C-alpha positions as a printed Julia matrix, in Angstrom:
73×3 Matrix{Float64}:
  -5.28  -11.14  -16.91
  -2.51   -9.57  -14.77
  -3.35   -8.55  -11.22
  -3.75   -4.8   -10.69
  -1.73   -3.54   -7.74
  -3.06   -1.01   -5.26
  -0.56    1.56   -6.57
  -1.68    0.94  -10.16
  -5.33    1.35   -9.16
  -4.61    4.6    -7.3
  -2.73    6.0   -10.32
  -5.55    5.03  -12.69
  -8.41    6.26  -10.52
  -7.22    9.64   -9.26
  -6.09   12.82  -11.01
  -3.38   13.25   -8.34
  -2.75   11.82   -4.89
  -0.67   12.22   -1.72
   0.28    9.25    0.44
  -0.22    9.35    4.21
   1.88    6.23    4.71
   5.22    6.17    6.49
   7.8     3.38    6.36
   6.87    0.44    8.55
   9.08   -0.37   11.54
   9.72   -3.96   12.52
  11.7    -2.99   15.65
  10.72   -4.99   18.69
   8.82   -7.66   16.76
   9.72  -11.33   17.06
  12.43  -12.28   14.54
  10.25  -14.8    12.7
   7.4   -12.3    12.3
   9.82   -9.57   11.13
  11.15  -12.01    8.52
   7.61  -12.82    7.31
   6.79   -9.11    6.99
  10.04   -8.36    5.16
   9.41  -11.27    2.77
   5.85  -10.07    2.07
   7.1    -6.5     1.54
   9.74   -7.65   -0.93
   7.2    -9.76   -2.84
   4.49   -7.07   -2.98
   6.68   -3.98   -3.38
   4.99   -2.26   -0.41
   5.7    -2.58    3.32
   2.05   -2.7     4.48
  -1.1    -4.41    3.25
  -3.0    -1.09    3.1
  -2.16    2.18    1.33
  -3.81    5.42    2.51
  -3.86    9.03    1.42
  -5.78   11.91   -0.08
  -6.51   12.42   -3.75
  -8.27   14.55   -6.34
 -11.2    12.82   -8.01
 -13.07   14.87  -10.58
 -12.31   18.12   -8.74
 -13.15   16.75   -5.29
 -10.58   16.1    -2.55
 -11.14   12.61   -1.13
  -9.48   10.23    1.32
  -8.68    6.7     0.18
  -7.69    3.34    1.57
  -6.56    0.63   -0.85
  -5.71   -2.95    0.07
  -2.61   -4.48   -1.51
  -3.61   -8.13   -1.63
  -0.16   -9.09   -2.97
   1.17   -8.39    0.53
  -1.27  -10.87    2.03
  -1.06  -13.6    -0.6
């Protein structure tokens, strides 16, 4: 069974959604840590381990937080 990504789950669960996330900045971080973050971002397709936003769910406006475990693995 293929792993469901956080983005896939958000698209399946909500009628519509708006992301609150902004691009991550690696400025000022140690070079090795910046490399690890960039590698994880490339692998997972997102630049953070958590996606946040607001969404419509059955006519209700809700806030969401979804973990992208592919970033951490």
